N, C-alpha and C positions, 0 to 999 in steps of 0.2 A: 465350769472348766470344760464339760463336755461339748456345751454349744459352742465357746469359743474355739476349741479343737476342731470342730466341724467347719467354721467360719474361715479358719485359717487353711484348713484341708481344701476347701472351696476355693480359697484366694489362690492357692497352689495350682489347683485345678486350672483355673481361668489363664492364669499365667502359662502354663505348657500350653494349653488350647490356642492363645494369642501368638507364643513362639513358633507352634507348628504351622499357624495360618501364614504367619510372616516367613518360614522358611519355604512354604509352599508358593506363595506370592513372589519370593524371589526369584525360585527357580522357573517358575512361569515367564518371569522377568527376562532373565537370561535367555531362555528356550526362544521367546520372541523376537529378543535382540538376535540370536542365533540364526534366527528364519530370515530375517531381515537382510543380514550380511551375506547369507547364502543367494537370496535373491538379487542383491547388488551386484555379486561377484556373477552371477548370470548374465546379467546387463552389460558389465564390463567384459564379459567374454564375447560377447556379440560385437562390443564394439573393437574389441582388439583385432575383428576379421578387416578392420578398416585400415588400411596399408597407405593409401594415397589420398590428398586432397582432392575434393570432389565439389565444385560450385555450379549449384543447380538454380538458373531462375525458376521463381516459385509463385503461387499467389500468397495473399498475406496468411502469417501464422494462423493455426487454429487457436481456440479462444483459451486462456490463461490467465493465472493471476500469481501473485508472489516470485514473477521470474524479475530480472534485471534489464534494465534499458539504459544504455551510456552512450553518449555522443564520440564518436572519433575526434581526438584532437587535431588531425591534420585534414581530414576529407571530409565531405558532407554526407555522411553516414551515421547512421545508428545503429548499436550492437545490440541485439536480443538474445538472452541466454536462459535456460530453464525455465521454472515455473511448474505450475501443477492445474488439473482439471478435473471437476468432478463430476460424472454424468448423471448422477442421482443413484447409481449402484457401486460406481468403482472409481477410484482414484487411480489418476495417470501423473507420473512423474516424467520430466523431460531433461536431458541434458542437449537439445538441438541449439544450435547456434544461426542465428539470421543476420543479415545485414541489410538494413533499408537505405537504398540510394536517395538523398532527400532529391536532387534535381531530376533525376530520372522518374522517381515517386515508383520504383520499382523495388522487390524484393528478391533476396538469394540466400538460399540455403546452402551453409557452408559445412561439410563433414569434412573432420580432421581427425587423423589418427590419434589414438589415446586420449579422449576427452575426460574431464572429470565425470564421475558418476552421476547419475539424475538427483535432481535435487530440486528445492524452492526455498524460498525466506532466506535465502543467501544474502552475501552481501557483495557487489562489486563496485571497483573504484577502477577510473580511467587515469593513465598518467602517460605524459609525453614522451619519454625517452625511448629511444630506441624504434621510433616511427609508431609508437602506441603501445601501451601495453593495459591490458585489461586484467586485474588483480582479482579474485576470488576466494572468498573464505568462508568455511562453514555451511549453514544449511541444514536440510533435513529431507530423508525419504520416509515415506509412509507407505504400510502396507495397502494392497487394492481396498481393504474394506475400510480404509481411513481410520484404524482404531489404534494402531501401534505405529512409535517413531522410531528412527534410527537418526541422531544428530550428529555431523560431520565436524570434523575438528581440523581439515586439510586445507592447504595453501597451495592455489593453483595460479598460473600466469598465463594468459595466451599474449604470445607476441605476433600483433598484427602484420606487422611487415612481412614476416615469414609464414605466417599461417600456421604456427605450431603452438601445441600445450604443451607446458610444462608443470610438474608438480614440483614445488620448493619444500623440501624436508628440512624443519628447524626446530629445535627442542625448546621447551619453555614456552609454548604459545599457549593461546586460550583452550579451555575445556570445549567439546562439542556443545554447539550451541545452533539455535536460529534464531530469528528475530532481532539479533544484534543489530549494530550500527557502525559502517567504517568511512575514514574518509582520508583523501591525502592531504598531508602537512609536511610541506617542506619536503623532505626526502624521507619521511616515514608515512606508514599507513598507520592512523589513531584507530582503536576498536573498544567499544563500550557496550556493555549490557547483553541484552538476549535472555533466553531461557533454555531448560532442558525438561523435556517430558518423557516420562515411563509409565508402564501399568502401574508402578507402586507410587510412585510420587513425581513432584514436578519444583523445578527451583527456577527462581528468576535473579539474575546477576545485575550489580553495578559495578565490576571491576573493569580496569583499563588497561589495553596493552597496547605496546609500539612495536610496530615491525620496521626495522630500518633497511631502505631500499639498496644502501651501499655495502653493506655486511651480511645481508640477508640472516640477521638475528631478531628475535623477540625478548621485550625486555616488559616487566609489569611495571606499572607507575603505580605511584601513592603520591596522590596529590595531597598538601595542606588545605585545612579549611573541609566545610561540610559539603558533600555532592550528592547526586540524586539518588534516590531509593533505587531499590533494584527494579527493571523494567525492560520490555523489549518494545519493539516498534516505536520509539520517540524519534525526535527529529534531531539530526546531527549535521553541522554546516559549518564550514571555515568562513570566518569572516574578513574583509579587505585588510582588517588591523592583524591578522594571525591569531586571533581567538577561535576557541571552537564553542558554537552554541548547541547546548541541550535542550531539548521541550518535549514536553508531554511523554507520552507511552502509554503503556497497558501492564498491568501486574494483577495477579490474583492470588488469594491465600484461603486455606480451609478454614472454614467458621464453625463445623462440625462434619461428623462420618458422612461422606458422599456429598457434602453440600461447600461449594466455594462461592467464596465473593471477588468480583473484579474491580479494579481501580482504573479509571480513565485519567490520568495523570495532568495536571495544567500549570505545573511548575516550570520554572526557566532556570538554567544555570549556565556559567560562562566559566569556559576552562582555558587557563593563560598558563603559557610556557613563562617561569620565572626568568628575566634578564641575568645573564653573567652567571646563571647556574645550570647548567646543561644537565638534563633530565629531569628537572624540578618543577613541577607543577602545582597551581593552585585551583581550588573552585572558588566561586563567588555566587551567590544567590542573587539573580535580577528579577525584578517586577516591572514589566514592561507596561507602556501605557495603550492607549489607543482601542480600536477595535479588534478587541481578542477573539481567536477561535473559540467556539463552544467546546466544552470537554469531548474528547470522541478518540477512537481508535481506529487502525487500519488506514491513516490518512499517507498521502505520497507526498514527497519533498524534492524541489530542485532547486536551484540557485539562480535568481534572475542576473541580467545582464549587470546591473548595479549594484551587484554584492546584496541584494536583498534576498532572504529565504523564501521560498514561495511555497505555500502548504495548499493541497488539493484534497476535497472529500472528505471520504470516511465514514466511519458509523458511531453515532451515539449509542449506546446502550442503557436501557432502563432495567433493572434489577429490582424485582422484589421477591423475598425469599428464594423460592427455587425456579421462578419464572425469569427469562430474559426476552426482552425485546428491544429491536433494532431499529433506528431510523437511518436512512442512507443519506450521505449528502453529498453534492456537487459544488461547493461553494469554494472561493478561491481568497486566499489572506496571505499578505506579505509582512514579512518582519524587516524592518530597519534597524541593524545593530547598532548604527552610528546615532540614532535618535532616540534608541531603545523604545520603539513603538509599533502597535501591529496597526495595519491599513486592510480596509475590506478590497477586495480586487474586483474593480467595476468595470464594467464595458461601456464605450460610447456608443456602440451602435454601428452597424455598415455603412459605408458612404452614401450610397444609392439613397438610404434612407435620410442622410441629412440634406441633401440635395432637394429631395422631393417636400421634406419639410419647410426649407427654406422658400420653394416656390409657393408652396401652400401657404405661407405666411403673408405673401404680398398679394395673393388673390382672395384671403379669406379674413376678416378682423379678429377672430379669433385665433389666428396662428396657423390652422390646417384646414384642409377641405372638407367639405360635409361628409364624402365618402371615406376619409381617413379616420374624422371621428367615428363614423359609423362602425367603419371595421377593425378598430384597436379599441374602442372603449378605453379612453385616453385614462380615466380615472379608477380603471380596474386592472387587476394584476391578469397578465396573459400567460396562458400554456400551453404547451404542445403535447399533446398525446399519440404516441404511436404504438398500431398494435401488431404483435407479431407472433404469427401461427406457426406451430410444430407441424412435423409430420403427421403426429397422430390427432391432430385437429385442434388441441389445446392452444389456447390464448393467453399471453401475458401483456399486459397493457405497461407502456413505461409511459410515465407521468415526467415531462422534461421540464424543469424550472427554468425562469427566464432570468437572464441577468441583470442584475442591478447596473444602472447608467452612471457613466461619470468616468473620469481617467483614472487609472490603476493607483491604489494609494491617496486620492485625494478625496474630499468630499463632492458629494452631487452638485452639479453645476445647472445652472437654468440659464445660460447665457447662451441666446442662438447661435451667436457667432462660432462658437467652438462646434457647435452640432452635437451637445450631448442632450440628452433626455426632453427634447423639445415636446414631442408628440407623444412620447410613450414608448415608441416603438423599440420591441426588444430584441435581442440577438438569441438564439438557441444554445442551451449548453449541452454539454454531455449530459447524459443520464446519471444520477445519483450511484455510487459506487464506493467500493473499498478496496484495498490492495491492487491499484492500479499501478500501472509504471510509469515514470514522468523521466523525461529528458529536454535539456535548453541545448540549443545549437544556434549560434549566429542571432540570439534574440529571439527564437522562436522556441514555444513550448509545445512539446510533443507529448500527448496522451495516448497510452495503449492499454485495453484490457481491464482486467479486474473483476470484480463480482458483486452480486447484491443479492438480498434475498427476500423472497416473498413466501410469507407462512412459513413452511418448514423444507421450502425447494430453493436451491441455490442456483444461480443463472451465471455462468461465467462468459464474459464479454470480450469481443474481439474486434471492436472498432478502435479506429486511429484518428485522433482531433488534433489540429494545429492552431495557436494563437500567438499572434505578433505582440510581445511583451512591451515595445516600444509603442503601438500603437493602439493596443488594448481595445480594437475595435468590435471584432468578433469571431468566434470558433471557425474553423474551416473543417469541414469532415473529408478525410483523405481516405478513411475505409469504414463503409457502415457495417453495423453486426450483420452478420448473416444469419436468419432466423433457422433457415436450416440444419445450421451447424449445431443447435441445441437439440438434444434428444429430447427432452422433455422441459415445459416453462413454468407455467402459472395456472391457477384455475381456471374454469371454464368461463366465458360469457354467462352462461346459465345459472353458474352459482353466483355470481355477482346480479344477475338480473333476480335471483331468488331472494337475496339481500334487499333490494330495493323495494321488492313488494313487500316483506314483511315490514320495513320500514314506513311504508305509506300504511300499512293496516295498524299501525303503533306496536307491533311486536317487535320489531328489530331492535338491534343493538345501538347505542348512541355513537357519536362520532368518535368520543373519546374511547369507546371500545372494540372499535372496529378491525384496529389493529392488532388487538390481544390475542396471544397466540403466537405471534412471530417470534421466531427463535434466530438470532442473529449470530453465526460464528463470529468468533473474536479474530478477527485475523492476525497473523504473525507480523 
């Protein structure tokens, strides 16, 4: 009895300790959220000083990720808003608004009174009414040390015709979150998923909401059927038939104290409005065929001119116990909802190379000149390596993959008449990255920024690429990444040389072990 009494007393003591700890953590969490709210209020006070619209021609925006990039519905313009940047020590959040004039290849910074607070990982949807409206919901604000987050649940609209911001207050909307997805469907905004994270815990969502653009009211949808599990960062696009496709995404769960395990989803669902039943929806699980993307997170999505969904890049995480290794990607994939099939986005190569290969074929029995064969190594993959040097002398080497050749969504062709991979001449792709921004205007895909990690260092990008989706020939570089904008980049060449020496002496790591220790931040 005495031992039992001691055990019970000890158990009650442990419960009291746990309750005290929970109370302490809860108090600290509230304090951190209050601190973030105070910081947000401070920035809003600074923004309140802006009383007139100021449009200033400028150089391209600074490096950033998790921003939004949308095409103007009526003009030859791209609209960039928000985003984040980490310089190795401090996290910066933005609520800047930039407009890129496609025809003039020129950027303009637009300062408008009463903008939304600074944020990243929000969602922005463009609608054509009223001369163009940009609708923004949610997102997050991070503390300067990047350890604490505040998740917004506000809804804003930018009236492009009048250059005015308006906050739309309507009850019954989604809870605060980031990493969610939102699309325009008829006269509604449809919002799915996302996550909320605090010091105490995190939660991923699979709820579904609709915002009516006529009545300015929120409603929560409860579709029939089995839908996606909770997740953030998924693909969400509207098909030409009016259905909504959900693909992939990321979520994590706690497996034991202080240890989480992430899941990179690769399943796909179709959300359809039921005919004749207003407000009623249904989920259907679909299993597409074709060249499916490998599981990944942090990929970027846009809609191609033929209503196919375009998916670019991302990061594939390999998790073992408490370690996380990320492999960044730069591949293109297209999903055709009519055929329910994935296709690899293959490039044909530049026209100049086509003509040169044809002339070479006439002059040489092998189909290419000796110089071409010598220079390209037709049977071997080619790579382009760029070295960027920071102000402190450190060097990062960016190895750019080469595009596979062949028309978009079609098997690789060897017919010399169509100019495809005749001599193995490649086109240079953007470097691998995650959390980049995509937009499509008049059949051209625009890719801006994003990030990749090398070891424990995060490099944020500020380059801008363009790809003609009708021709699928080659990427065009509109803005090259400025190495001086990076305050730090990657390990020095001397460290790489040291590893090579170790390998030559037999004491180095194997190829499989070279990247161990890389820890990739899972983008939202």
